[in-house]
N, C-alpha and C positions, 0 to 999 in steps of 0.2 A: 655462715648466715651470708643471707645475702643483704646487701644495700641499697637501701631507696636512696635515689641520687637526691628526694626532694628534701632528705631528712637534714633540720639543721644539726651540722657536727659541734654545735658547743655543748656544755652538760650544762643543766640544769642551772637557772640562779647566774649562771657567765652571762657576761652584755657579748651580741651578738659581735663578731668582728666586724672592723670597717674592711666595705671589699677597695680593691687596689683600684687608687687613683680617687676614690670619694672622700671630699671634704668638707667638716661640718664648718658655721657660722659660729665666731664665736659674739658673745656678747656687744662687743667693742661696735662688732659691724653689723650686728640686727642694728642696734642704736643709729649706726647710723643712715639705717637703709628708710629706716621709721623715720627719720630727719627729711631725710630727702624728697618723700612720701608727704610729709605734713607742710614744705614748701610748695611745691607741687601744685597743692589745693589750696593753698593760704593764695598762690598768683592767681589761680584759677575760680577762686570766689567771688572776685571786684565784679571777673565779666559776666559769673550769672546774675549779680546781682542788678549790672545793667541792665540784662539781658531781661529780667525780672518784668524791673521797671519799666521799662521801652513797651514789653505788652502790657501794664499796666496802664499807661499814659494812654496806648491807644484806644484801650476801652473803655475809657472817659474820654476823649475824644470823641467815638464814638458814640457817648451818652450824651452828648452837650448836641451833636448832630440831629440824634434824635428829638431831643427838645425843640432845637429846632424846629427843624419840622412840622412835630406838634404845633410849634407857635404859630406859625403859618396857616396850618389848617384849622386853625382855631378862628385865627383872621377870616379867612377864606368862608366861613360860616356864620363871625359875627361880624363881621365890615368893619372889626378891630381889631386888636391885640386885648389880649385880657389886664384888669390894671392888676396892679399888681395883689392889691387884696381885696377883699369883701366888706362890704362895714353893714351897721342895720340901723338902725332910728335915727341910732345916739351916735353914732359917727364908733362903735365901735369894733373894729377887726373881725372880721368871721373867717374869711378864708383865703388861703393864697392860690397865687396862682398855676401852682403847680399843681394843686387839686382841682380849679379851671379846665387844665388838660389833660385829667387822666383819659379820657376815651380817645384823644389823640393817639395814644401811646399805648394803646390796647390794654388800656385799663378800665373800661367802662365800668364792669361788675363791678367794680371796686368804687367808682365812681357813684354811681346809683346806691351804695349802701348808705351812703353821706345825706346827712341834713343838712342841707348850706342854711338855712333859716338859725341853725343853731351852730354855736363857738366851734370853734377844732377840733377844742379839746375840751370839748360838754361832752358826759358821758355817756350820751346818746351816741355820739358817732368815735365810741373806744372799738370797734370793731376793727374801721378802717383804720385808727393811730397804733392798732397795735400792727398793722399789716407794713410789711419792707418792701420800698418800690425799688427793684436792680436798677433801674434806667436813673433813680437819684442817687446812685452813691458810685460816688468814685472806689474804684477797689485800692488804689494807695489812699487813702482816706483810714485814719484812726480811729475812728469815731463809732458809738455804739451805735447799733440796730437801731433803723427807721429815723436814721438822722444823715440830711443830707449840706453837702460844703457848696452847691452852685444855687447860687443869689442872685436874681436878677438887678440891676442897677436901677437903682429910685432914688433920682436929684431931680434938682431945679432941670427940667429941658428933655430929663431922659426917654427911654422908649417907653418902659413900663411908666404908669404912674398911680398913686394911692388913690383908691378908690373910685378909678373913671379910667374908660377903654379910651385908646390911641388909636385914631386910623394911621395906616401905614403912610399912608399917604400926607402927615404931615412930619414927616422925615425927610429935609433938606440936602440933609447930608450925605454922602457917600454910603451907602451899606455896606462897602466895604469896612469901613474904619469907626460905623457907628456901634459901640458895645452894647449889647444886652445882656446878658447872664457871664459872671462871673466865678471862676474856683476859688471860693476861699479857705484858710487853711482850717484843720480840725477844730483848734481852737476855739473858733466863729461856727461851726456846726450847729445849722436849727434842725427839730422836726419837719420831714419834708409836707405836712401839714400847716406848720405857722408859718403866718403872713409875716417874717420877719425877712428882710431882706439888705443887699451890701447898700447904704449912703454913701454919699460922696468921698468923707472921708476914711472906709475904710479903700475902697478902690485906689484912692490916691496915694493912702499909704501901704497896698499890698507886700510891697516890696520888705518892709521892717517885719515883715513873719517870720519866726521859728519854729519848726523846721517851715520849708517851703513844701505845697503841697504837691507840685514834681520836686526832683531836683535844677535849682537857678527859676526857677518861675510859677506860675499856673496858668491854664488855660481858660481861657472866653471867645464867648460864643457872640458871634456878630452879626449886624442885620442882613447881611445878606448869605444867613445859613451856614458860613464857614465860619471853623475853627479856628483859632490861632493863638501860639502859645507867649505870653507875655512873659519875655523876662523882668527877675526883679529887677535889673536895672532901668528900667521903663521912664521915660520922668515923666514928674506930675502932672506939667502941661501938657503930653503928649494925651493922660488919660484924663486930663479934664475935657480934651476936645474929643477923645472917641466914644468920652459921656453923653455928649451931649447931639440931638438931633439936628442941631444948627450949630453946630461947632466949627472950631478950624481945623477942616480936614485936613489942607494943604499940611500942617503944621503936623499933622499927626502922623501923614505918608514919612513926611521927611525924619522927622526922629526914627519912628518906627520902635524897634527892641535898643 
């Protein structure tokens, strides 16, 4: 009888013989390998998280830069920065500066859907209300769709004023140290159409927010168009100088973060 060299020599039901030199892992050894892999993954995860946050912060920075460009393009057309919000004849707030600059962030079609004579949350403006404007959303913000954490600084002497435009010529401080828009924590997020912004106390106390918009701080848009990271340890007197268009810029520059 001829023998097929490829036939198994074992009888049916018999476990195959272990090839010479072959060694099987024991359960203990397998658990050790799994444990080592787990440790390596745990070591790599923080680096992955840091990398992702860096990318989100970069996108947030880009959003604020686009907002800055839009504000100054608006100013070029209207000879003044937009008001923080518009009002009706009775002084009731109607629409945010974020609505007014929509044509300058490639959202003209959305802007044209809005009835500026009616309030931002009036049913007639529901189509716009339900729209999401990506430039107004920080990728790190854990807030509902349609909400924004980018708020103008609205305080005595700030760049944007309630119900009235401000010519850029009125800014006598250095544009580099004059804060226009600040990113707040998700707990203070508002709908992007809402005529709600950051008061002086909100800006001065932003460092107390938990968690911060980004690790250790937040980002601010300055009148020069630059975006600067504001460490949560930034002193209130430094922030107060940054808010004002005629504040103490020397103090702001010296104190920094």
